[in-house]
N, C-alpha and C positions, 0 to 999 in steps of 0.2 A: 169834424173838418180840421181842427187844430192838430189832432193826432195824426191824421193823414199827411198834413204838411210836414210835421216833424219826421215822419217815416220817410217821406219823399226826399227830404233834405239829407237824412242819414244814408239813403241809397245813393244819392248823388255823390256824397263824400266818399263812400266805399268805392264807387266806380272811379272817381278821381284818384284815389290812392292806388288802385290797380293800374290805371294808366301811367301814373308816375313810376311805379315799379317797373313796368314794361319799358318806358322811355329810358330809365336809368340803366336797365340791363342792356339796352341797345347801344349805350355810349361806349365807344371803344377808346383804347389808349391813343389811337391816332387823332382823336379830337383833342385830347390833352396836348399832344405834341404840336398841334396847330396853334396853341396859345400864342397870342400876340398878333394874330391876323385881325385887322380891324374890319368892322362891319361898316361899309360905306353908307352914307346917307342916314346913319343913326343919330338921333339928337342927343344921345347920352354916351358919355365915355366912362369907363371904370378906371378909377385912380387909386393907387395903392402906395403907402409909404410906411416906414417903421420909425420908431422913436429915436433910433440911433443906427449907425452903420457898422458898428463893431461891438461884439458881445463876448463874454467869457462863458464857459459852460455852466457857471453858477447863476447866470443872469436870466431875466425874463424878457421876452421880445413882445413889444406891443405893435400889432399890425393894424393899420387904419385903412379902411376901404370906403370910398365914396362914389356915388353916381353923380356925375357932373353934367349939367345941361350945357352942351356946346352949340346949341342951335340959337336962332334969334327969336324964338317964340316959346311959350310955356309948354312944359311937358309934365306929365303926371307919372309917379312911380308908386308901387306898392309900398306902404310904410313898414311892412313886415320884412325884415331882412335877417334870416337866421343863419348862423354859422352851422356847419355840419355837413357840407357837401352841396352839390348842385340841387339835390332834391329839396333842400331848405332855402335855396336862394343864393347862398354864398359858399364858395369852395376855395380853399387855398391849395396851390400846387407848388411844392418845394422840390427843386432840383439841385444837385451838387454842381460843381464847376465844370464837370464833363457832360452835363445835361441829363444825367441819370436821375430818375425820380426817387425821392426819399420817402419811404413808406411812413405813413402817419397813423398814430393810434388815436389822436385827438379828433380828427376831422371825419368821423364816420357819417354816413348819409342819414339825414333826417328828412321827413316828408313835410312839405308845406301844407297845412290844412286849408280848406276853403274858408273864406271870410265868414264872420258871424252874420246871421240874417239881420238885415236892417242897418248894418254898419256903413254909415256914410263918410266915415273918417279914414277909410281904407287907403285912399290915394293922397299922396303928398304932391303939392304943386311946386314945381321948380321953374323959376323964371330964368332967363338967360344969365349964365354965369353963376347960378346958385348950385349948391350940391347938398346931398343927403347921404348919410352913411353911418357906419358904426366901427367899433374896434374890437379886437380880440387879443388876448395874451396867452402865450405858451412858454413853458420852461424849456430853455435851450437844451439841457441835458436829457430831456425826455424826447424831443423831436429831432435834434441835431447832435448825435452823440460824439461825432468826430470834429476836430478843428478843420477849418477850411472855408471856402467861399460858397455861398448858396444863393440861388435866385428864388424869389417868392413872387408868385403871380396869383391874382384873384380872378375867379370866374363868377359872373353874375347871371342868374337866370330868373326871369319873372315867371311865376306859375299862376298869375292872376288871369282868370278867364272872364271875358265880358259878361257871360251869362250868369256868373256867380255874384256880380255886384248889383247894387240897386239900379233900376232902369234909368234914373236921371244921371248916372255916372258913365253909362256905356258909350256915349258919343264923345267923351273927352279924349284928347290926344295922349293916350297912356302907353306905357311899355307893357303890353299884354303878353299872355303865354305863347302867342305865335311868333314872338320876337326871338331870333336865334340867340344862342349863348353869346355873352359879351366878355372879352378878356382884357385884363389890364396889361400894360407893359410891365416887365419884371423890375423888381427892386432887388438890389444885391446887398447882402450882409456878409460880414466876416466873423467867424467864430474862432476864438483862441482858447487856449487852456486856461 
């Protein structure tokens, strides 16, 4: 019986990975260009900021992204937030001052795995006004090779499906996989020589 359960779990994970690949391939650049549109009535906002506003090409940029509870009640979010593209939960979109996307070598897509069986710590509870997030660093000369002004925007996507969590967690007011992509407002930085 235990072997069958492990086999079933592997099959579910494979199906989940295939679905993520299909969803990712259906995302078009028009979705990225809509960044900044807010999702009304969502209890969570995506907030982004950098450690400074001005950098040289020899500097490192630290980007911080948080999910902020803007509602007046508790909300739960997946504690796993991976950089690496929307497939991992968090993606950065960088544009130059003319709105042209800057290709990135660092932020390649990674897939969010399903939670481990029996994991009851998968959800983080956010009370009103509380936030949860993480940071990422990148070298300016690797991602932004020319001086100028750049906007950085974060996109958050929960891939947590109710049926993959423990039964006692399924009724919680969480940001589940059926929630649309959430975009931050842009933060602007300046790069000098």
